[in-house]
C-alpha positions as CSV (number, residue, x, y, z in Angstrom):
1,M,-32.4,22.3,-46.1
2,I,-34.1,20.9,-43.1
3,P,-37.6,22.5,-42.4
4,L,-38.4,23.7,-38.9
5,P,-41.8,23.5,-37.2
6,R,-44.1,26.3,-38.0
7,H,-44.5,27.2,-34.3
8,C,-40.7,28.0,-34.1
9,F,-41.1,31.2,-36.1
10,R,-42.4,34.5,-34.9
11,P,-43.1,37.7,-37.0
12,I,-40.4,40.3,-36.9
13,G,-41.1,42.8,-34.2
14,A,-43.5,40.6,-32.3
15,K,-43.2,40.8,-28.6
16,T,-42.5,37.5,-26.9
17,K,-41.9,36.8,-23.2
18,P,-38.3,35.6,-22.5
19,A,-39.4,32.3,-21.0
20,I,-41.7,31.5,-24.0
21,A,-38.9,32.5,-26.4
22,R,-36.5,30.2,-24.6
23,R,-38.9,27.3,-24.8
24,H,-39.4,27.9,-28.5
25,A,-35.6,28.0,-29.1
26,I,-35.1,24.7,-27.3
27,A,-37.9,23.1,-29.2
28,A,-36.4,24.4,-32.5
29,L,-33.0,23.0,-31.6
30,S,-34.5,19.6,-30.6
31,S,-36.4,19.4,-33.8
32,L,-33.3,20.2,-35.8
33,T,-31.1,17.6,-34.1
34,E,-33.8,14.9,-34.4
35,S,-34.1,15.5,-38.1
36,M,-30.3,15.2,-38.4
37,G,-30.3,11.6,-37.1
38,G,-31.5,11.8,-33.6
39,L,-28.4,13.4,-32.2
40,R,-28.8,14.5,-28.6
41,P,-27.8,18.1,-27.7
42,P,-24.5,18.1,-25.9
43,Y,-25.8,20.3,-23.1
44,K,-28.8,20.0,-20.7
45,R,-30.1,22.5,-18.4
46,G,-29.6,22.0,-14.7
47,T,-31.9,22.6,-11.8
48,D,-29.9,25.7,-11.0
49,G,-30.5,27.3,-14.4
50,G,-27.0,26.7,-15.7
51,S,-25.9,24.5,-18.5
52,H,-24.0,21.2,-17.8
53,D,-22.1,19.0,-20.1
54,R,-24.3,15.9,-20.7
55,H,-21.2,13.7,-21.1
56,D,-19.3,14.9,-18.0
57,P,-19.1,11.9,-15.6
58,R,-19.1,14.3,-12.7
59,N,-22.7,15.3,-13.6
60,E,-23.9,11.7,-13.7
61,S,-25.2,9.7,-10.8
62,S,-21.8,8.3,-9.7
63,P,-19.8,8.2,-6.5
64,Y,-17.4,10.9,-7.9
65,R,-16.7,13.8,-5.7
66,S,-15.1,17.1,-6.6
67,W,-12.3,16.6,-4.1
68,Q,-11.3,13.3,-5.5
69,A,-8.1,12.9,-7.6
70,T,-8.8,12.7,-11.3
71,Q,-5.3,12.7,-12.9
72,N,-3.4,9.5,-13.2
73,L,-0.4,10.7,-11.3
74,D,-2.5,11.9,-8.5
75,I,-4.4,8.6,-8.2
76,Q,-1.1,6.8,-8.2
77,R,0.2,9.0,-5.4
78,V,-2.9,8.6,-3.3
79,T,-2.8,4.8,-3.8
80,Q,0.9,4.6,-2.8
81,T,0.2,6.7,0.3
82,A,-2.7,4.4,1.3
83,I,-0.7,1.2,0.8
84,I,2.3,2.7,2.8
85,H,-0.1,3.7,5.6
86,E,-1.7,0.3,5.8
87,L,1.6,-1.6,5.8
88,T,3.0,0.8,8.5
89,Q,0.0,0.2,10.7
90,Q,0.3,-3.6,10.3
91,Q,4.0,-3.5,11.1
92,T,3.3,-1.3,14.1
93,R,0.7,-3.7,15.5
94,S,3.0,-6.6,14.9
95,I,5.9,-4.9,16.8
96,E,3.6,-4.0,19.6
97,R,2.8,-7.8,20.0
98,V,6.4,-9.1,19.5
99,V,8.3,-6.8,21.8
100,P,6.6,-7.8,25.1
101,W,6.7,-11.4,24.1
102,F,10.4,-11.2,23.2
103,L,11.4,-9.4,26.4
104,N,9.5,-11.9,28.6
105,T,10.7,-15.0,26.6
106,M,14.4,-14.6,25.9
107,P,16.7,-15.7,28.7
108,E,18.6,-13.1,30.8
109,P,22.1,-14.0,29.4
110,Y,20.9,-12.9,26.0
111,F,20.3,-9.3,27.2
112,R,23.7,-9.2,28.9
113,Q,25.8,-10.7,26.1
114,V,24.1,-9.4,22.9
115,P,24.6,-5.7,22.0
116,E,21.5,-3.6,21.9
117,S,21.9,-2.9,18.1
118,F,21.9,-6.6,17.5
119,R,18.9,-7.1,19.7
120,L,16.9,-4.5,17.8
121,D,17.8,-6.3,14.5
122,H,16.5,-9.6,16.0
123,I,13.2,-8.0,17.1
124,K,12.7,-6.4,13.7
125,A,13.4,-9.7,11.9
126,I,11.1,-11.7,14.2
127,S,8.4,-9.1,13.8
128,A,8.7,-9.3,10.0
129,I,8.4,-13.1,10.1
130,K,5.4,-13.1,12.4
131,D,3.7,-10.3,10.4
132,A,4.1,-12.3,7.2
133,N,2.9,-15.5,8.9
134,M,6.1,-17.3,8.0
135,D,8.0,-20.0,9.8
136,M,10.6,-18.8,12.4
137,H,13.4,-19.4,10.0
138,M,15.9,-16.6,9.1
139,N,19.6,-15.8,8.8
140,L,20.9,-12.3,9.7
141,K,24.3,-10.9,8.7
142,T,25.9,-8.0,10.5
143,H,29.5,-6.8,11.3
144,L,31.4,-5.8,14.4
145,P,33.3,-2.5,14.5
146,D,36.6,-4.5,13.8
147,G,35.1,-5.9,10.6
148,R,34.3,-9.4,11.8
149,Q,31.2,-10.9,10.5
150,V,28.4,-11.8,12.8
151,L,25.8,-14.4,11.7
152,T,22.5,-14.9,13.6
153,F,20.5,-18.0,12.9
154,I,16.8,-18.1,14.0
155,R,15.0,-21.4,13.8
156,P,11.7,-22.7,15.1
157,G,11.7,-25.0,18.1
158,T,14.5,-26.2,20.4
159,M,14.9,-29.8,19.2
160,P,18.2,-31.7,19.8
161,G,20.7,-31.4,17.0
162,L,19.5,-28.0,15.9
163,L,22.8,-26.3,16.7
164,L,24.8,-28.8,14.8
165,N,22.7,-28.2,11.7
166,M,23.3,-24.5,12.1
167,I,27.0,-25.0,12.1
168,K,26.8,-27.1,9.0
169,E,25.0,-24.2,7.3
170,L,27.8,-21.7,8.0
171,P,29.3,-20.2,4.9
172,F,32.8,-20.2,6.2
173,T,35.3,-22.5,4.3
174,Q,39.0,-22.7,4.9
175,R,39.6,-22.4,1.2
176,S,38.0,-18.9,1.0
177,Q,40.3,-15.9,1.1
178,D,37.8,-14.3,3.5
179,Y,37.9,-17.2,5.8
180,M,38.1,-16.3,9.5
181,P,37.8,-19.0,12.3
182,L,34.9,-18.7,14.7
183,S,35.8,-16.9,17.8
184,R,32.6,-17.1,19.7
185,V,29.2,-18.9,19.5
186,Q,26.3,-17.7,21.6
187,V,23.4,-20.2,22.0
188,F,20.0,-19.0,23.2
189,S,16.5,-20.6,23.3
190,A,13.2,-19.0,24.0
191,E,11.7,-20.0,27.4
192,D,8.5,-21.2,25.7
193,D,10.6,-23.4,23.3
194,S,9.1,-21.6,20.3
195,M,12.5,-20.7,18.7
196,S,16.3,-21.0,18.9
197,L,18.5,-17.9,18.3
198,N,22.2,-18.6,17.9
199,V,24.9,-16.0,17.2
200,F,28.2,-16.9,15.4
201,V,31.1,-14.5,15.5
């Protein structure tokens, strides 16, 4: 049996003020836990008079706030939402820069000959390239309503021989069952010579 300090006892029937009795009870509990190996009481009294869990991280001096997510799934959802928002903002800023440049740089025949749906695909592709700080090098594949395949090759610069190199890269082969001869080739160059955009139908 663990002995308690003498001052922790009061005669039966003795009148003691509540505050004094509370202090004696705390002192007795502290003496008991210290004699059991120095264990700290799991609760401590807060400034508001209530009891708080000593090991609750929300009661420690940390940046935690009560409105923050604590569950793993909630944290994952918040993180995903933040990443999506940041990427969306970056793409929006990139498109806002690319669209005026594209409209002012591409030649007039491009806007007359290329359908709007294809032009939007070109703008989205170029925006993605610029947003990722990549070279202006991309192949796009789409289809016409009649099923014919349309390939758009985007390359940096307007150097001689670029069109011939693009033709050599075409996937069409006469031995393929899906082979269809080219019916149209549309060649366009940006007015600032920053890129070449050729369409093969």
